[in-house]
Backbone as ProteinMPNN parsed JSONL, in Angstrom:
{"seq_chain_A": "MSSNHSSDELRAELRALADSLEAMLSDTSEKSKEEIESLKSKAQEALCSSRAKLGQTTERLTEQTKEIAGRADNYVKENPWTGVGIGAAVGVVLGVLLAKR", "coords_chain_A": {"N_chain_A": [[318.22, 79.687, 80.294], [316.853, 80.454, 77.19], [314.327, 82.791, 76.1], [313.153, 82.15, 73.695], [313.603, 79.414, 73.494], [312.083, 78.556, 75.68], [309.592, 79.304, 74.777], [309.308, 77.589, 72.592], [309.267, 75.133, 73.95], [306.915, 75.43, 75.41], [305.033, 75.581, 73.347], [305.308, 72.97, 72.354], [304.384, 71.531, 74.559], [301.719, 72.389, 74.641], [300.868, 71.412, 72.187], [301.094, 68.667, 72.672], [299.164, 68.416, 74.666], [296.857, 69.121, 73.226], [296.861, 67.025, 71.367], [296.463, 64.837, 73.086], [293.935, 65.425, 74.118], [292.448, 65.392, 71.761], [292.742, 62.709, 71.007], [291.406, 61.542, 73.109], [288.804, 62.463, 72.767], [288.054, 61.527, 70.278], [286.235, 58.97, 68.756], [285.304, 57.683, 71.194], [283.411, 55.855, 71.757], [284.221, 53.425, 70.8], [286.26, 52.662, 72.422], [287.633, 51.06, 75.289], [286.789, 51.275, 78.808], [289.115, 51.394, 80.307], [290.991, 52.299, 78.428], [289.973, 54.82, 77.902], [290.226, 55.991, 80.436], [293.005, 55.938, 80.646], [293.728, 57.693, 78.561], [292.501, 59.98, 79.536], [293.985, 60.391, 81.843], [296.513, 60.929, 80.712], [295.915, 63.298, 79.374], [295.31, 64.96, 81.549], [297.794, 65.032, 82.841], [299.322, 66.296, 80.844], [298.009, 68.747, 80.79], [298.514, 69.76, 83.385], [301.303, 69.947, 83.266], [301.566, 71.81, 81.185], [300.375, 74.051, 82.337], [302.187, 74.528, 84.423], [304.545, 75.119, 82.976], [303.656, 77.389, 81.619], [303.254, 79.119, 83.753], [305.917, 79.371, 84.678], [307.079, 80.561, 82.445], [305.689, 82.963, 82.372], [306.556, 84.109, 84.784], [309.291, 84.415, 84.205], [309.171, 86.217, 82.045], [308.056, 88.409, 83.343], [310.113, 89.044, 85.152], [312.164, 89.71, 83.317], [311.0, 91.919, 82.069], [310.839, 93.719, 84.215], [313.551, 94.059, 84.709], [314.438, 95.245, 82.3], [312.917, 97.593, 82.381], [314.03, 98.755, 84.641], [316.638, 99.222, 83.731], [316.086, 101.076, 81.707], [315.05, 103.143, 83.277], [317.312, 103.814, 84.812], [318.983, 104.7, 82.741], [317.619, 106.966, 81.832], [317.758, 108.521, 84.134], [320.503, 108.95, 84.267], [320.959, 110.246, 81.873], [319.223, 112.667, 81.401], [318.396, 114.666, 79.503], [318.579, 113.397, 77.077], [316.615, 111.505, 77.439], [314.392, 113.21, 77.559], [314.442, 114.189, 74.961], [313.999, 111.831, 73.484], [311.452, 111.19, 74.422], [310.032, 113.407, 73.459], [310.332, 113.037, 70.703], [308.962, 110.617, 70.332], [306.434, 111.481, 71.075], [305.891, 113.329, 69.005], [305.856, 111.632, 66.768], [303.707, 109.927, 67.469], [301.693, 111.876, 67.532], [301.587, 112.681, 64.838], [300.826, 110.258, 63.629], [298.31, 109.828, 64.842], [296.963, 112.082, 63.954], [296.604, 111.555, 61.301], [294.49, 109.83, 61.174]], "CA_chain_A": [[317.321, 79.235, 79.242], [316.391, 81.6, 76.415], [312.868, 82.887, 76.02], [312.739, 81.449, 72.48], [313.581, 77.987, 73.839], [310.917, 78.38, 76.548], [308.421, 79.423, 73.916], [309.215, 76.339, 71.831], [308.848, 74.083, 74.88], [305.505, 75.656, 75.739], [304.263, 75.163, 72.167], [305.322, 71.509, 72.309], [303.492, 71.075, 75.629], [300.341, 72.642, 74.228], [300.566, 70.458, 71.12], [300.879, 67.37, 73.315], [297.866, 68.502, 75.33], [295.829, 69.077, 72.187], [296.837, 65.659, 70.827], [295.852, 63.97, 74.09], [292.495, 65.712, 74.161], [291.862, 64.918, 70.51], [292.666, 61.254, 71.073], [290.38, 61.184, 74.087], [287.473, 62.804, 72.267], [287.715, 60.835, 69.033], [285.782, 57.581, 68.812], [285.291, 57.143, 72.555], [282.461, 54.737, 71.845], [284.914, 52.184, 70.447], [287.347, 52.42, 73.365], [287.239, 50.501, 76.582], [286.843, 52.213, 79.92], [290.517, 51.515, 80.699], [291.648, 53.151, 77.438], [289.484, 56.186, 78.121], [290.858, 56.461, 81.674], [294.416, 56.174, 80.329], [293.791, 58.927, 77.779], [292.131, 61.069, 80.435], [295.139, 60.605, 82.706], [297.544, 61.59, 79.907], [295.466, 64.666, 79.13], [295.452, 65.705, 82.794], [299.229, 65.251, 83.043], [299.746, 67.315, 79.877], [297.432, 70.012, 81.225], [299.283, 70.219, 84.554], [302.633, 70.318, 82.784], [301.427, 73.046, 80.405], [300.119, 75.137, 83.289], [303.441, 74.805, 85.125], [305.446, 75.789, 82.024], [303.111, 78.717, 81.367], [303.556, 79.906, 84.951], [307.351, 79.661, 84.67], [307.331, 81.51, 81.363], [305.14, 84.247, 82.806], [307.463, 84.648, 85.797], [310.509, 84.845, 83.529], [308.871, 87.423, 81.276], [307.872, 89.49, 84.306], [311.444, 89.417, 85.631], [312.873, 90.378, 82.23], [310.38, 93.226, 81.88], [311.27, 94.577, 85.321], [314.97, 94.358, 84.501], [314.532, 96.21, 81.201], [312.371, 98.862, 82.869], [315.044, 99.302, 85.545], [317.727, 99.752, 82.908], [315.592, 102.296, 81.059], [314.952, 104.149, 84.325], [318.674, 104.251, 85.114], [319.495, 105.449, 81.598], [316.976, 108.279, 81.823], [318.302, 109.279, 85.271], [321.875, 109.342, 83.934], [320.923, 111.079, 80.665], [317.852, 113.2, 81.392], [318.046, 115.406, 78.288], [318.366, 112.408, 76.021], [315.287, 110.955, 77.726], [313.401, 114.218, 77.16], [314.449, 114.203, 73.494], [313.332, 110.61, 73.011], [310.024, 111.351, 74.736], [309.459, 114.391, 72.532], [310.282, 112.415, 69.374], [307.857, 109.649, 70.359], [305.206, 112.271, 71.088], [305.665, 113.885, 67.666], [305.473, 110.521, 65.895], [302.336, 109.542, 67.823], [300.795, 112.953, 67.119], [301.426, 112.601, 63.38], [300.049, 109.057, 63.323], [296.928, 110.023, 65.276], [296.372, 113.132, 63.141], [296.268, 110.974, 59.992], [293.267, 109.021, 61.288]], "C_chain_A": [[316.778, 80.458, 78.513], [314.869, 81.604, 76.332], [312.352, 82.187, 74.776], [312.636, 79.95, 72.743], [312.372, 77.681, 74.725], [309.639, 78.408, 75.734], [308.218, 78.141, 73.105], [308.747, 75.191, 72.723], [307.368, 74.207, 75.211], [304.616, 75.249, 74.567], [304.186, 73.647, 72.08], [304.39, 70.929, 73.374], [302.031, 71.25, 75.222], [299.922, 71.719, 73.087], [300.271, 69.081, 71.698], [299.527, 67.327, 74.017], [296.736, 68.395, 74.315], [295.712, 67.678, 71.599], [296.156, 64.692, 71.799], [294.342, 64.172, 74.15], [291.795, 65.22, 72.9], [291.709, 63.403, 70.513], [291.566, 60.808, 72.027], [288.975, 61.409, 73.532], [287.07, 62.023, 71.018], [287.345, 59.381, 69.301], [285.811, 56.972, 70.209], [284.334, 55.96, 72.681], [283.13, 53.402, 71.558], [286.005, 51.81, 71.454], [286.794, 51.865, 74.673], [287.377, 51.571, 77.665], [288.289, 52.453, 80.347], [291.273, 52.433, 79.73], [291.247, 54.617, 77.619], [290.129, 56.778, 79.375], [292.335, 56.781, 81.438], [294.582, 57.479, 79.548], [293.474, 60.141, 78.647], [293.305, 61.421, 81.348], [296.258, 61.331, 81.958], [297.182, 63.042, 79.657], [295.629, 65.524, 80.386], [296.919, 66.009, 83.084], [299.736, 66.344, 82.113], [299.234, 68.69, 80.281], [298.211, 70.583, 82.412], [300.667, 70.706, 84.138], [302.586, 71.635, 82.022], [301.193, 74.242, 81.322], [301.407, 75.529, 84.023], [304.405, 75.561, 84.214], [304.972, 77.216, 81.753], [303.4, 79.638, 82.554], [305.017, 80.306, 85.008], [307.687, 80.702, 83.612], [306.841, 82.901, 81.749], [306.055, 84.902, 83.834], [308.742, 85.179, 85.154], [310.292, 86.135, 82.744], [308.686, 88.629, 82.195], [309.221, 89.981, 84.824], [312.22, 90.174, 84.564], [312.318, 91.779, 81.995], [310.808, 94.195, 82.974], [312.726, 94.991, 85.152], [315.155, 95.41, 83.404], [314.015, 97.574, 81.636], [313.361, 99.535, 83.814], [316.204, 99.907, 84.785], [317.315, 101.06, 82.237], [315.512, 103.436, 82.066], [316.331, 104.704, 84.665], [319.243, 105.103, 83.98], [318.92, 106.863, 81.586], [317.5, 109.136, 82.981], [319.71, 109.778, 84.974], [321.925, 110.306, 82.752], [319.545, 111.723, 80.52], [317.48, 113.914, 80.091], [317.844, 114.473, 77.112], [316.98, 111.788, 76.192], [314.185, 111.91, 77.305], [313.294, 114.262, 75.64], [313.733, 113.0, 72.912], [311.835, 110.705, 73.256], [309.344, 112.314, 73.783], [309.318, 113.786, 71.139], [309.13, 111.414, 69.289], [306.52, 110.385, 70.339], [304.868, 112.844, 69.721], [305.186, 112.786, 66.725], [304.041, 110.082, 66.185], [301.334, 110.607, 67.384], [300.54, 112.927, 65.616], [300.562, 111.407, 63.007], [298.578, 109.227, 63.698], [296.22, 111.089, 64.435], [295.942, 112.609, 61.775], [294.988, 110.175, 60.026], [292.108, 109.815, 60.911]], "O_chain_A": [[316.295, 81.396, 79.148], [314.215, 80.57, 76.474], [311.231, 81.677, 74.781], [311.705, 79.293, 72.277], [311.711, 76.66, 74.538], [308.717, 77.629, 75.976], [307.092, 77.668, 72.952], [307.928, 74.372, 72.306], [306.654, 73.207, 75.282], [303.564, 74.642, 74.767], [303.132, 73.093, 71.769], [303.688, 69.95, 73.121], [301.209, 70.359, 75.437], [298.77, 71.29, 73.019], [299.329, 68.408, 71.281], [298.828, 66.315, 73.967], [295.77, 67.662, 74.528], [294.607, 67.193, 71.357], [295.373, 63.836, 71.388], [293.574, 63.212, 74.224], [290.684, 64.695, 72.962], [290.686, 62.872, 70.082], [290.88, 59.816, 71.779], [288.065, 60.625, 73.802], [285.881, 61.875, 70.732], [288.066, 58.66, 69.992], [286.295, 55.854, 70.384], [284.444, 55.162, 73.612], [282.662, 52.36, 72.018], [286.608, 50.743, 71.339], [285.672, 52.156, 75.089], [287.994, 52.617, 77.463], [288.656, 53.571, 80.706], [292.095, 53.246, 80.153], [292.072, 55.524, 77.504], [290.533, 57.941, 79.372], [292.856, 57.766, 81.96], [295.474, 58.274, 79.843], [294.096, 61.195, 78.513], [293.585, 62.594, 81.594], [296.881, 62.243, 82.503], [298.043, 63.92, 79.721], [296.04, 66.681, 80.298], [297.254, 67.11, 83.521], [300.491, 67.219, 82.534], [299.941, 69.687, 80.134], [298.529, 71.772, 82.428], [301.139, 71.745, 84.601], [303.462, 72.483, 82.19], [301.75, 75.317, 81.103], [301.682, 76.713, 84.22], [305.017, 76.541, 84.64], [305.781, 78.14, 81.666], [303.751, 80.804, 82.369], [305.337, 81.446, 85.345], [308.481, 81.611, 83.852], [307.511, 83.898, 81.48], [306.305, 86.106, 83.77], [309.221, 86.256, 85.507], [311.13, 87.036, 82.776], [309.107, 89.738, 81.866], [309.45, 91.186, 84.924], [312.868, 91.176, 84.867], [313.076, 92.717, 81.75], [311.106, 95.357, 82.697], [313.088, 96.137, 85.419], [315.934, 96.35, 83.563], [314.607, 98.599, 81.298], [313.512, 100.757, 83.786], [316.701, 100.975, 85.142], [318.082, 102.022, 82.197], [315.865, 104.572, 81.747], [316.504, 105.916, 84.792], [319.907, 106.109, 84.228], [319.641, 107.834, 81.358], [317.668, 110.346, 82.825], [320.08, 110.884, 85.369], [322.855, 111.106, 82.652], [318.785, 111.368, 79.619], [316.35, 113.776, 79.624], [317.016, 114.742, 76.241], [316.261, 111.573, 75.215], [313.164, 111.488, 76.761], [312.196, 114.359, 75.091], [312.956, 113.125, 71.965], [311.039, 110.34, 72.392], [308.218, 112.076, 73.347], [308.306, 113.993, 70.469], [308.41, 111.371, 68.291], [305.584, 109.959, 69.664], [303.706, 112.85, 69.315], [304.23, 112.977, 65.973], [303.25, 109.888, 65.263], [300.245, 110.277, 66.914], [299.41, 113.127, 65.171], [299.668, 111.522, 62.169], [297.696, 108.813, 62.945], [295.01, 111.006, 64.225], [295.025, 113.151, 61.159], [294.443, 109.866, 58.966], [290.983, 109.317, 60.94]]}, "name": "protein", "num_of_chains": 1, "seq": "MSSNHSSDELRAELRALADSLEAMLSDTSEKSKEEIESLKSKAQEALCSSRAKLGQTTERLTEQTKEIAGRADNYVKENPWTGVGIGAAVGVVLGVLLAKR"}
């Protein structure tokens, strides 16, 4: 599953949660106790689902970050002078940007 697809699913879950909460909060005086309980139940289900999706997305992002960091580490170990050059270039760019402030 791609991270873009996960992001879209999470947005849809959060939209559903927001819709459920909005429906529950709007005009509760005109709704019966059963309708309010039903809306509350839907909101709780959406909240649990959103939390689960958010947890899965966080785990996936953590794994991807570790993998990318591992690749970068291996690249620098295999090409140390290139790594030094890249580090120096980044340092110069940051120094110029900070000096302009």
